[in-house]
NURO-176104 format. One record per atom (N, C-alpha, C, O): residue in one letter; x, z, y. Coordinates in steps of 0.001 Angstrom, whole numbers, plus 500000, padded with zeros to 6 digits. Example, Ala and Ser with C-alpha at 12.3 -4.5 7.8 and 13.67 -1.06 7.14 Angstrom:
2
a513190507800494310/a512300507800495500/a513200507800496700/a514236508465496681/s512850507080497750/s513670507140498940/s512900507870500030/s513409508039501138/
This chain:
388
m326537520678447364/m327855521183447358/m327503521746448917/m326965521329449943/e328466523537448180/e328358524431449080/e329010524516450383/e330100523944450379/g328670525077451556/g329051525555452454/g329369524085453603/g328989522945453336/e330197524500454972/e329438523218455958/e330532523508456305/e331221524308455671/l330984522827457555/l332089523019458628/l331358523318459748/l330392522737460243/p332088524532460153/p331099524922461498/p331523524592462508/p332729524830462578/a331088524108463430/a331320523712464845/a332876525111465921/a333851524971466660/a332264526008465405/a332939527390465669/a332764528479464982/a331625528820464660/p334080529355464573/p334251529899463836/p333096531032464307/p332890530842465506/r332114532345463712/r331488533235464164/r332601534175465210/r333824534238465081/g332048534616465889/g332951535818466512/g332190536840465932/g331271536729465121/s332928538389466702/s332592539093465926/s332856540420467141/s333835540518467880/s331949541135467085/s332545542902468144/s333037543479467508/s333049543338466285/g334024544939468616/g334538545551467686/g336148545539467933/g336491545097469030/p336684545762467473/p338649545532467580/p338846544322467702/p338052543585467117/p339772543807468362/p340169542171468606/p340975542033467190/p341326542985466492/a341247540323466848/a341578539890465654/a343065540487466176/a343461541563465728/g343578539997466803/g345142540374466747/g345534539345467744/g346500539804468354/d345269538317468132/d345927537360468360/d346618537482469791/d346102538201470647/a347568536908469995/a348497537837470815/a348472536788472306/a348783535597472285/g348145537349473219/g348529535797474536/g346744535948475371/g345655535749474833/g346983536283476531/g344887536881477501/g345395535399478032/g346418534765477775/d344158535082478957/d344437533866479820/d345731533343480432/d346278534256481051/s346371532283480480/s347351531790481232/s347137531562482215/s345949531311482416/p347918531505483230/p347668530545484725/p347733529964484678/p347184529303485559/c348705529016483301/c349257527578483600/c348139526570483150/c347956525415483535/a347588527155482426/a346571526439481500/a345430525623482565/a344476526106483175/l345828524507482531/l344553523166483609/l343480523295482619/l342787524250482970/l342970522705481410/l342083522977481055/l341557523991480222/l342200524736479483/p339598523938480508/p339518525953479540/p339696525724478354/p339500524747477632/a340173526931478180/a340119527069477107/a339132527503475976/a339251527417474754/e337824528141476983/e337169527979476252/e336104526515475847/e335609526493474720/a335914525759476478/a335560524568476300/a336097524182475099/a335317523368474605/l337050524364474379/l338124523861473369/l338165524078472003/l338078523347471016/a338358525561472236/a339246526529471444/a338029526318470410/a336997525847470887/l338055526608469107/l337258526754468180/l337000528057467497/l336343528142466459/d337579529139468160/d337273530565467923/d336336531348468632/d336301532567468469/g335376530607469604/g334988530905470682/g333681531624469774/g333242531338468660/d333142533021471090/d332546533539470243/d330933533222470441/d330539532915471566/e329565533338468811/e328614533053469112/e328083533920468152/e328724534677467424/d326370533697468214/d326086534563467150/d325736534516466072/d324870533708465735/d326283535337465241/d325406535384463499/d324253535031463664/d323351534946464498/l324571534810462452/l322732533316462123/l322446534955460885/l321270535125460561/e323379535880460374/e322289536133459632/e323130537938459404/e324134538389458855/v321953538469460220/v322303539636460900/v321038540930460727/v319984540819461353/f321281542054459871/f320051542640459170/f319595543972460206/f320708544336460585/s319158544379460498/s319106546300461551/s318829546774460939/s317931546302460241/k319324548090460651/k319236548897459869/k318544549759460157/k318659550847459592/d317561549529461176/d316245550241462139/d315160549542461422/d314092550133461268/a315333548261460934/a313743547708460343/a313515547917459521/a314229547916458518/s312282548214459639/s311261548404457968/s310637547432457659/s310769546355458240/l309655547681456456/l308761546820456003/l307626546906457182/l307357545842457740/m307277547506457396/m306345547652458410/m306386546901459564/m305421546281460013/d307728546956460160/d307755546203461499/d308001544805461004/d307642543836461673/m308842544635459394/m308687543538459174/m307733542417459535/m307988541596460416/n306507542418458740/n305561542338458385/n304816541731459743/n304030540786459679/s305134542333460847/s304301541970462077/s305295541454462784/s305064541501463992/l306403540937462474/l306935539695463080/l306424538523463358/l306074538054464441/s306393537822461667/s305202536615461459/s304919536743460595/s305406537492459748/p303588535712460476/p302628535606459039/p303308534795457796/p302807534840456673/t304654533948458127/t305138532941457563/t306392533299457397/t307280532452457302/m306729535180457317/m307847535744456775/m308272536310455928/m307680537368455714/p309193536065455202/p309358536407454125/p309575538116453913/p309890538698454951/t309486538673453112/t308773540072453288/t309628541012451791/t309378542186451517/s310707540051450960/s311534540589450248/s313110540683450657/s313888539797451009/p313351542534450423/p314349542271450790/p315253541946450882/p316070542679451440/l315624540752450431/l316733539990450071/l316510538861451395/l317171538531452380/s315371538542450885/s315158536978452427/s315194538387453790/s315343538048454964/m315120539116453608/m314967540004455236/m316719540086456110/m317126540000457268/i317410540328454549/i318760540300454845/i319509539374455040/i320727539462455191/n318776538273455058/n319715536917455228/n318934535868456237/n319461534819456607/q317584536295456644/q317019535853457658/q316679536050459133/q316459535290460076/v316727537488458944/v316283538138459946/v317242538666460504/v318206539249460007/k316823538339462223/k318428538500463197/k317297539532464579/k316169539213464953/f318005540576464972/f317021541464466135/f318009540836467242/f319232540834467104/e317397540353468253/e318363540180469483/e319275541631470091/e320433541867470434/d318056542340469986/d318776543521470625/d319732544567469794/d320122545673470168/e320060543724468251/e320912544507468172/e322901544111467734/e323210543023467249/p323819545063467993/p324916544165467642/p325268543295466450/p324483543210465506/d326845542409466468/d326609542173465391/d327277542901464382/d328306543285464939/l327285543370463056/l327436544437462123/l328983543362461531/l328999542241461022/k329769544018461775/k331022543265461053/k331533544956460646/k331475545885461452/d332114545091458969/d332796546061458446/d333698545699457932/d333829545944456732/l334779544897458709/l336123544370457854/l337225543873459166/l337324542652459296/f337880544566459936/f338770543619460877/f340487543853460624/f341152544853460352/i340801542536460837/i342258542302460236/i343267541775461134/i342833540907461892/t344170541985461224/t345190541931462074/t346744541206461223/t347194541714460196/v347395539930461922/v348470539660461456/v349246540417462311/v348651541203463048/d350125540365462352/d351484540754463668/d352830541417462817/d352982541794461655/d353860541344464213/d355235542034463880/d355542541179462619/d355220541584461502/p356314539712462860/p356804539307462214/p358568539205461960/p359309538822462865/e359037539573460713/e360391540076460702/e361050538865459834/e360698538413458745/s361942538559460541/s363263537895459319/s363711538309458156/s364005539502458232/h363914537822457010/h364530537982455816/h365687537112455516/h365269535954455509/v366821537146455291/v367836536413454921/v368311536998453488/v368706538160453392/t368255536203452484/t369042536269451483/t369964534948451164/t370025533857451732/t370642535471450054/t371902534332449676/t371630532780449103/t372431531858448944/i369712532874448776/i368720531339448378/i368811531424449559/i369758530861450108/e367685532284450464/e366610531555451510/e366685532784452562/e367269533867452554/t365681532009453625/t365422532197454844/t363931532429454902/t363251531598454301/f363350533337455473/f361392533602455677/f361152535113455890/f361604536209455557/i360151534527456661/i359683535516457802/i358320535975457067/i357387535220456794/t358385537329456805/t356940538263456487/t356713538816457599/t357458538890458577/y355173539401457389/y354417539311458946/y353371540668458162/y352778540619457084/r353443541898459239/r352292542268458762/r350626542358458751/r349929542285459763/v350176542516457496/v348851542281457508/v347458544105457375/v346771544462456418/a347597544686458642/a346628545463458743/a345451545283459046/a345038544734460068/t344570545928457806/t343190546158457696/t342783547462457815/t343301548452457300/q341467547374458789/q340619548402459040/q339401548060458145/q339183546856458009/t338541548959457488/t337396548608457127/t336537549842456517/t336812550995456185/s335606549210456525/s334056550741456316/s333549550410454696/s332819551181454072/r334102549059454117/r333441549322453162/r333850550096451717/r334970550398451305/g332254550345450973/g332651551281449531/g334058550798448550/g334963551395447968/e333710549596448720/e334192548888447186/e336299549218447778/e336963549353446750/f336881549291448624/f337924549850449163/f338064551164449010/f337152551975449168/d339426551478448637/d339919552768448087/d340103553951449684/d340071555167449873/s340298552699450552/s340827553988452129/s340350552810452903/s340097551638452624/s340311553743454270/s339936552681455489/s340862551994455850/s340499551127456645/e341693551989455668/e343520551960456244/e343665550588455473/e342846550217454632/f344735549902455824/f345673549112454662/f346533548733455856/f346376548806457075/e347354548367455177/e348955547749456158/e350094547684455128/e350655548612454545/v350360545958455026/v350789545401454049/v351772544612454585/v351470544580455778/r353137543707454384/r353518542467454270/r353360541445453190/r353199541570451976/r353461540287454054/r352814539166453138/r354023538117454321/r354351538156455507/r354361537220453036/r355108535904453764/r353905535019453182/r352909535162452474/y354927533510454260/y353703533017454047/y353104531850452640/y352157531064452629/q354291532241451409/q353898532109450241/q352832532357449484/q352341531557448687/d352213534132449843/d351131534893449829/d349844533617450043/d349159532856449360/f350126534080451772/f349108533141452401/f348755531598451069/f347744531851450413/l349134530808450845/l349411529852450115/l348514530201448701/l347421529768448334/w349290531004448180/w348391532358447031/w347063532497447315/w346281532296446386/l346809532670447941/l345404533489448412/l344302532392448279/l343215532454447705/k345001531174449103/k344292529754449496/k343542529338448276/k342345529225448008/g344953529099447457/g344559528311446230/g343919529441445012/g343455528813444060/k343827530655444889/k343278531271444258/k341407531315444546/k340498531444443725/l341361531128446242/l339869531170447150/l339508529307446316/l338442528968445802/e340141528876446383/e340291527208446095/e339348526795444685/e338337526108444540/e340238527593443718/e339989527736442439/e338657528696442082/e337850528186441304/a338386529919442539/a336896530245442498/a335748529482443011/a334641529324442495/h336263528994444235/h334717528553444896/h334781527280444893/h334293526794445913/p335310526309443933/p335926524656444106/p334690524023445482/p334974523266446410/t333555524546445220/t332458523577446150/t332719524387447452/t332092523810448341/l333480525656448044/l332874526219449655/l333855525297450402/l334067524232449822/i334561525505451684/i334954525119452716/i336225526276452964/i336243527144453836/i337462525955451726/i338207527281453107/i339058527001453720/i339808526029453625/p339032528156454706/p339324528178456273/p341116526979455495/p341642526936454383/p341361526404456565/p342909525659456466/p343424526713456947/p342933527677457534/l345117526275456454/l346579527345456169/l347074525929457462/l346699524756457452/p348004526623458446/p348747526129459185/p349893525243457952/p349984525897456913/e350815523782457938/e351178523120456888/e352715524112457060/e353056524757458051/k353426523966455789/k354321524568455669/k355722523936456247/k356351523195455492/f356093524133457208/f357768523199457941/f358594523552457216/f358788524664456725/v359203522492457095/v360879522616456343/v361621522427457513/v361422521441458223/v362762523586457881/v363139523904458928/v364776523878458391/v365215524952457979/k365772522577458382/k367012522757457856/k367817523431459003/k367695523365460226/g368512523971458354/g370057524201459179/g370007525416459903/g370968526049460341/m368205525821460032/m368218527507460530/m368450528314459508/m367806528207458465/v369347529174459672/v370145530327458690/v369439531808459342/v368689532559458721/e369859531959460603/e369482533496460822/e368083533784461356/e367469534850461315/r367797532892461744/r366134533026461832/r365213531665462705/r365915530912463380/f363892531430462672/f363237530732462834/f363302530040465018/f364172530418465802/n362464529330465286/n362142529663466399/n361127530130466390/n360264530050465516/d361098531020467980/d360003532122468315/d358984531340468512/d357937531765468023/d358915530194469141/d357594529452469313/d356577529556468023/d355431529969467849/f357590528969467221/f357313528285466040/f356423529721465149/f355377529342464622/i356721531139464968/i357031531788464264/i355427532362464858/i354492532709464135/e355445532334466489/e354053532874466897/e352676532093466273/e351792532445465492/t352963530851467026/t352125529617466217/t351703530093465203/t350548530516465155/r352742530153463880/r352361530343462703/r351203531529462255/r350210531445461532/r351851532778463094/r350953533920463596/r349734533874463299/r349174534253462270/r349151533208464589/r347955532927465066/r347416532468463876/r346618533006463107/a348132531084463828/a347357530626462327/a347044531631461428/a345870531912461187/l347898532153460953/l347914533118459992/l346180534222460162/l345272534329459338/n346295534761461338/n345836536089461762/n344031534532461746/n343023535073461292/k343917533795461946/k342710532968462215/k341992532916460453/k341016533241459777/f343491532166460406/f342820532580458516/f341797533528457937/f340629533449457554/l343042534771458067/l342347535307457223/l340688536148458354/l339714536759457914/n340865535968459083/n339751536485459996/n338372535707459805/n337232536019460147/r338987534321458983/r337701533376459279/r337367533599457426/r336298533374456860/i338543534055456855/i337527534530455212/i337032535941455465/i336072536332454801/a337657536835456464/a336544537806456601/a335356537578456646/a334438537764455847/d335444536993458032/d333641536540458597/d332922535548457111/d331697535628457023/h333506534843456229/h332821534077455169/h331784534872454592/h332270535877454074/p330387534800454468/p329452535997453873/p329855535556452023/p329480536441451255/t330586534257451292/t330934535154450487/t332482535007450047/t332906535992449441/l333214534165450204/l334261534373450846/l334940535905450809/l335958536072450136/t334547536641451301/t335204538052451926/t334687539178451142/t334724540343451537/f334214538804450043/f334212539508449117/f335075539313447811/f335285540290447093/s335469538344447560/s336270538019446708/s337844539342446167/s338491540056446933/e337962539234444919/e338433540259444535/e340352539859444654/e341278540640444437/d340434538245445108/d341897538152445331/d341823538290446541/d342979538543446881/f341153538286447477/f341320538225448944/f341409539878449306/f341783540281450407/k341044540672448310/k341106542485448648/k342143542448447873/k342839543115448639/v342874542226446962/v344100542757446071/v345227541631447980/v346368541949448315/f344822541083448338/f345861540322448934/f346300541307450184/f347365541419450791/l344866542056450326/l345020542873451762/l345362544561451460/l345458545567452161/t345480544248450035/t344998545870450065/t346490546617448784/t346828547774448538/a347119544954448157/a348014545767447488/a349449545105447868/a349487543952448298/q350615545868447695/q351945546347447848/q352644544825447616/q352113543721447736/a353510545043447380/a354262543940447263/a354754543639445676/a354826542507445196/g355053544789445021/g355397544881443454/g353916544690443214/g353774543656442562/e352584545350443515/e351712545452442695/e350771543599443197/e349745543259442607/l351265542922444051/l350755541320443965/l351470540798443351/l351034539686443055/s352717541056442828/s353645540293442131/s353117540020440653/s352879538972440051/s353010541599440237/s351880541956438641/s350730540558439123/s350664539549438421/h349877540729440426/h348444540049440193/h348855538886439711/h348421538398438668/k349637538420440371/k350202536893440589/k350150536049438871/k349701534982438450/k350938537321438222/k351423536745436806/k350377537008436128/k350864537225435018/q349043537165436007/q347940537436435535/q347399536530435317/q346749536476434273/g347436535414436218/g346788533741436471/g347559532679434687/g348449532859433856/p346667531823434929/p346985531116433753/p348604530483433641/p349287530519434665/g348981530110432824/g350952530072432031/g350816528690432633/g349891528148433239/l351978528304432292/l352475527006432935/l351758525816432260/l351054524993432845/l352096525856430676/l351321525534429775/l349413524776429890/l348898523681429664/s348682526854430617/s347658526176430710/s347396525370432352/s346312524834432582/k348494525377433376/k347916524338434275/k348414522863433939/k347862521806434245/v349261523003433434/v349791521210432431/v348918520814432588/v348618520012433473/g347809521562431229/g347072521210430458/g345596520819432067/g344976519871432548/q345722521942432202/q344272521973433671/q344490520327434498/q343509519584434538/t345833519866435126/t346583518942435926/t346406517866435226/t345783516871435594/v346910518018434267/v346808516278433292/v344471516149433556/v343961515431434417/r343853516810432816/r342903516693432775/r341862516176434277/r340814515558434462/a343021516941435202/a341874517093436522/a342623515036436614/a341777514142436612/v343648514778436658/v344364513335436788/v343477512192435663/v342919511223436177/a343418512358434398/a342363511964433743/a341092511388434114/a340545510371433690/l340690512298435059/l338810512882435098/l339113511758436504/l338544510668436437/s340084512072437863/s340126511167438788/s340702509901438295/s340649509023439155/m341240509528437173/m341147507784437061/m339940507474436517/m339432506386436787/r339238508473435587/r338050507482434745/r336945507403436136/r336153506464436220/g336995508365437065/g336028508257438173/g334576508574437945/g334059508554436828/v333971508854439014/v332514509496439233/v331818507841438553/v332096506722438984/r330729508234437219/r330085506572437233/r328680506611437854/r328070505605438216/s328188507985437949/s326655507545439151/s326717509310439983/s326410510430439576/r327285508773441311/r328008509735441953/r326515509667443071/r326266508561443552/p325631510796443417/p324036510992444228/p324615510103445586/p325789510098445958/e323705509501446098/e323668508529446930/e324103509304448313/e324912508879449139/e323375510545448370/e323972511802449753/e325296512146449844/e325880512612450822/f325812511836448549/f327581512552447918/f328312511307448604/f329335511416449279/t327738510277448373/t328581509019448621/t328401508826450234/t329436508423450763/e327298509031451131/e327787508997452392/e328096510147453163/e327896510373454357/m328600510809452307/m329105512360452986/m330157511850453027/m330504511426454129/n331273511643451639/n332272511254451342/n333073509323452229/n334134508704452319/d331760509229452600/d332379507822453709/d332484508585454984/d333561508589455580/f331635509117455368/f331784509831456713/f333243510712457346/f333930510779458365/i333157511242456096/i334304512246456060/i336002511384456101/i337119511715456498/e335327509977455363/e336944509112455314/e337282508612456653/e338356508584457254/t335646508074457095/t336033507677458301/t336126508989459701/t335882508318460704/f336292510041460029/f336142511325460658/f337519511027460758/f338223510936461764/s337866510855459269/s339299511961459214/s340637510915459632/s341748511287460008/q340102509337459417/q340755508246459845/q340946508402461575/q341990508184462189/k339805508782462082/k339763508942463843/k340400509928464021/k341408509783464712/i340176510938463634/i340488511994464160/i342320512587463766/i342755513679464130/n343012511690463078/n344331511872462623/n344776510695463452/n345979510691463714/l343873509443464038/l344322508893465207/l344473509253466766/l345290508918467623/i343155510212466768/i343238511075468498/i344175511544467836/i344772510516467517/d344986512767467200/d345947513814466525/d347484513136467229/d348304513721467938/k347495511782466760/k348625510928467120/k348747510573468089/k349867510249468482/i347581510478468935/i347927509660470596/i347984511042471314/i348448511078472454/s347602512022470799/s347922513500471859/s348842513634471717/s349409514084472712/q349703513404470539/q350887514729470763/q352055512807470994/q353266513027471040/r351693511409471096/r352332511277471970/r352151511130473093/r352968510382473630/i351378511548473733/i351365511652475401/i351734512695475817/i352088512956476967/y351660513650474549/y352337515579475408/y353759515006475470/y354589515300476330/k353940514145474442/k355311513905474359/k356276512811475635/k357273512906476351/e355752512322475473/e356192511064477050/e355376512172478133/e355369511691479267/e354835513239478080/e354617513916479857/e355801514698479930/e356426514886480973/r356219515324478396/r356889516179478643/r358701515500478862/r359445516011479700/e359004514720478269/e360021513587478669/e360177513363480420/e361215513546481056/y358822512913480992/y358678512286482056/y358787513976482778/y359633513912483670/f358395514965482706/f358865516302482890/f360250516532483532/f360745516620484656/d360672516591482042/d362160516973482429/d363179515988483010/d364372516230483195/e362632515009483232/e363295514028484132/e363325514076485649/e364249514112486462/m361916514063485761/m361511514592487395/m362112515837487902/m362074516101489103/k362892516933486680/k362614518571486941/k364691518279487669/k365351518861488530/e364941517294486869/e366206516955487661/e366027516575489231/e366717517148490075/y365319515839489497/y365610514958490714/y365719515642492116/y366278515314493163/g364589517266491540/g364120517896492727/g365457518617493589/g365511518617494819/p366513519224492699/p367521519787492832/p368210518889493204/p368645519374494249/i368797517568493095/i369590516210493109/i369025515844494573/i369821515433495417/h367448516012494930/h367515515641496709/h367965516624497694/h368384516298498805/a367870517897497256/a368118519585497687/a369216518905498063/a369253518317499144/l370086518911497329/l371664518745497726/l371737517669498239/l372601517875499092/w371468516719498329/w371389515602499168/w371306515458500338/w372192514851500938/s370105516030501051/s369676516687501969/s370905517601502833/s371019517529504057/e371610518291502131/e372335518926502892/e373910518250503498/e374760518580504325/s373674517082502494/s375087515934503256/s374608514977503743/s375015513848503471/e373631515213504576/e372850513920504747/e372074514319506020/e370868514118505873/e372500514967507563/e371815515109508264/e371115514613508905/e370396515332509599/d370994513349508980/d370150512279509368/d368204512338508932/d367145512284509558/l368738512507507220/l367669512161506382/l367420513757505730/l366620513916504808/a368165514859506292/a367951515954505713/a366203516559505465/a365884517131504423/d365207516304506617/d364225516731506793/d363478515827505534/d362598516280504803/m363938514705505475/m363188513536504399/m363454513968503299/m362556514568502708/l364444513850502812/l365019514251501558/l364499515731501129/l364415516222500003/g364231516187502191/g363741518117501624/g362609518072501345/g362029518863500601/g362055516968502006/g360499516520502054/g360424516347500683/g359988517281500010/v360863515049500011/v361249514309498805/v361112515683497785/v360120515989497123/a362691516566497882/a362847517835497041/a361655518576497234/a361395518738496041/s360878519059497737/s359473519884497953/s358558519349497424/s357593520069497167/c358485517815497033/c357162516811496726/c357723516873495478/c356865517333494724/l358690516650494912/l358763516611493972/l358708517840492656/l358333517807491484/d359341518980493627/d358642520365493137/d357777521038492383/d357742521833491444/r356609520036493626/r355248520728493658/r354779519794492261/r354115520432491445/c355014518603491979/c354725517794490974/c355291518431489537/c354706518124488499/c356231519160489511/c356804519792488568/c355767520287488134/c355097519988487146/q355543521655489482/q354387522686488874/q353337521994488144/q353182522207486941/a352718521303488693/a351328520504488069/a351532519921486960/a350638519730486135/t352629519602486826/t352880518744485136/t352817519657484305/t352096519800483317/e354232520772485087/e354386522296483805/e352551522438483350/e352315522242482158/r351690522667484000/r350412523504484341/r349547522337482942/r349084522538481819/r349675521409483644/r349266520004482385/r349546520344481124/r348633520734480396/l350776520259480687/l351686520545479527/l350992521969478988/l350838522091477773/c350638522876479743/c350949524058478987/c349238523897478588/c348925524250477451/g348216523405479449/g347208522896479545/g346834522671478052/g346115523446477422/l347492521322477447/l347627520206476610/l347994521693475281/l347245522291474508/s348905521762475457/s349698522801474337/s348824523572473459/s348767523598472230/e347872524458474731/e347566525723474209/e346185525792473772/e345673526534472934/a345271524157475070/a344061524265474333/a343341522868473646/a342254522754473078/l344408521852473939/l344258520563473237/l344263520266471457/l343505520068470507/l346013520430471903/l346770519995470631/l346263520676469585/l345903520140468538/p346216521856469819/p346285522917468656/p344152522738467481/p343773522948466329/v343598522323468617/v342489522065468496/v342031520478467774/v341333520185466804/v342634519848468558/v343107518285467381/v343093518177466333/v342315517513465647/h344643519324465777/h345197519443464487/h344413519901463922/h344040519364462878/e343819521120464390/e342757521488463494/e341542521526462435/e341172522193461469/y341061520183463353/y340350519029462792/y340473518795461996/y339876519082460958/v341886517752462349/v342609517217461196/v342789518292460027/v342535518055458846/l343166519255460420/l343148520369458917/l342017520272458121/l341989520259456891/y340900520189459048/y339306520849458012/y339029519594457432/y338161519481456566/s339839518439457928/s339179517118457567/s339925516762456193/s339412516013455362/e340818517190456074/e341848517228454954/e341460518080453667/e341771517706452536/m340686519371453948/m340084520505453404/m339041519564452999/m339320519102451893/l337996519126453449/l336437518575453630/l337078517367452632/l336512517381451539/m337828516619452714/m338314515375451264/m338809516350450358/m338414516093449221/g339349517126450398/g339731517816448876/g338467518555447989/g338373518581446762/v337608519097448900/v336016520000448470/v336004518308447881/v336566518269446786/m335564517083448286/m334917516334447756/m335234515927446584/m334526515752445593/r337121515684446860/r337383515454445369/r337189516613444255/r337081516226443091/r337138517942444504/r337000518491443232/r335436518499442903/r335050519012441853/r334516517911443833/r333087518132442961/r333134516760442440/r332236516621441609/d333757515802442585/d333750514609442076/d334229514885440470/d333661514521439440/h335618515746440653/h336179516169439483/h335006516535438394/h334662516074437306/i334503517761439377/i332990518868438474/i332422517484437943/i332779517018436860/q331660516962438648/q330548516024438255/q331542514751436767/q330972514137435865/a332561514767436969/a333055513586435838/a333244514664434495/a332925514603433307/e333874515581435274/e334253516439433773/e332223516742433459/e331896516849432277/l331519516807434131/l329779516972433480/l329839516092432571/l329939516275431358/e329748514616433446/e329807513657432892/e330413513397431495/e330020513074430375/s331488513680432081/s331890513482430349/s331913514361428598/s332209514051427444/k331479515389429227/k330864516748428357/k329396516325428151/k328862516970427248/a328398515182428896/a327079515321428625/a327216513851427366/a326567513636426342/e328602512887428165/e328763512062426920/e329082512019425616/e328712511182424792/a330033513287425397/a331045513920424019/a329521514598423147/a329382514828421946/l328487514792424340/l327809515632423535/l326318514692423136/l325305515171422627/t326524513313423510/t325494512299422944/t326506511468421792/t326106510567421054/y327428511826421823/y328226511283420659/y328261512166419529/y328111511611418441/k328425513428419528/k328514514601418367/k326717514083417907/k326516513625416783/k325662514221418821/k323994514117418505/k324337513224417567/k324351513480416363/a324652512058418107/a324424510814417158/a324909510705415950/a324476509782415260/d326028511705415334/d327191511707414499/d326478512625413809/d326698512608412598/t325394513724414340/t324759514523413398/t323813513977412850/t323661514257411661/d322938513111413425/d321974512228413191/d322105511568412308/d321570511709411209/l322996510563412715/l324024509704411141/l324498510600409999/l324409509977408941/c324846511512409874/c324849512491408945/c323517512839408033/c323402513051406826/l322402512806409285/l321291514037408539/l320532512945407859/l320028513109406748/a320448511744408585/a319904510341407681/a320881509771406663/a320430508856405974/t322182510161406435/t322503509299405323/t322168510683404183/t321668510275403135/w322316511823404226/w322357512513403219/w320251512615402795/w319700512420401712/e319670512956404050/e318191512343403507/e318407511239402389/e318089511524401235/s318905510059402664/s319236508815402138/s319352509344400462/s318514509139399584/f320475509977400351/f321127510123399728/f320226511049398155/f320278510676396983/l319511512233398690/l318513513148398224/l317228511874397813/l316667511931396719/t316890510798398808/t315808510023398531/t316426509364396543/t315973509237395406/a317803509140397411/a317764508027396086/a318027508768394829/a318002508112393788/q318291510115394768/q318757511057393672/q317267511121392903/q317002510918391718/s316534511422393846/s315115511997393741/s314698510931392409/s314523511150391210/d314612509232393554/d313807508209392751/d314909508075391547/d314268507662390581/l315925508197391271/l316773507754390278/l316288508661389084/l316026508188387978/y316133510723389558/y315776511480388629/y314402511265387823/y314321511566386632/a313438510782388473/a312346509997388846/a311716508723387620/a310591508576387141/k312727508119387459/k313243506740386818/k313860507032385311/k313849506228384380/e314439508465385289/e315112508305383796/e313913509107382507/e313332510150382807/p313798508742381758/p313104509059380937/p313122510596380247/p314254510917379885/p311903511778379955/p312299512474379508/p312768513002378367/p312095513040377337/e314203513542378488/e314659513732377220/e313244514255376193/e312160514705376564/d313815513960374640/d312798514645373679/d313133516131373181/d314217516702373059/k311923516522372957/k312943518090372558/k312949518156371111/k312538517113370601/p313222518885370451/p313750519273369027/p312592519531368656/p312383519920367507/
């Protein structure tokens, strides 16, 4: 199986990726220690100034083919090479008679030769991101496609969505596109290029070029049949990998639920404590003998509220999104393993059908040879006709 789950996405130099918000003064937990999008060196960088003579002088065991040098050599003094910068921003709300949805501006800057221009700007809605993810999974079933945020169904909100919800989704969509751009294989996908460059009408036409409804239904039925049939001889390494992913998924889902519950309880505690400070302050004004004591309690409650708020900010910004992102990655890994099993089951099914066809062919050949032999023996036993 190709692809692996990175501990953190690859960093990049150059223009910012577009995530809004700097260091929050209320963050109690260090985001650098927990965030998945921390900077780390790329493993595959090639220096434009390197020559074959320089390569041969580095190590006697270093491969000397140009492709090997591009894939394996990194020079410490060279900056990371990046030729595709994507920013998701400027959310807009659209209200129609049928639905309410949000579109985001996707701005792209690139120096790649396969693009017609160096800058593109399009607007995309969440369904377009889902389409891109599905096309990447279809074209690369054994690669780990970066996860998308879940599609939350919010009822009763006609005019607009919640601002925090929109900003959280914008950051997730921005991270999704930049992870694809940094991927050594997915970044050169034709569907990814169309997503970044095509206007709304062109993208709709491109979506219609896919398989029809009957073809999709046939593929779904075949996939269900293969899943019911199961894999007969899965390699041991994939069995161990599947068991590990299932165990990890169960544990990370449990951690995610516990973290969400802790955050909810601390939020309720903060809301209640926030009411007690003003109450004690008002109480101190009516009790002269206890004014100093009640004022001290009110001041203490205010400091506790501030500390609790910083803690909640740290949890919501540095911990909860990271844990939940691991949950999404575990689901993605399980999907990759299922697609891998479907491919093996389909291979086994075709190999079995080929075996049956070969046996039928051998039987037909044996029957035909027996018929020819019987005809030959019959002709040999018949007496020759008398000539007149």
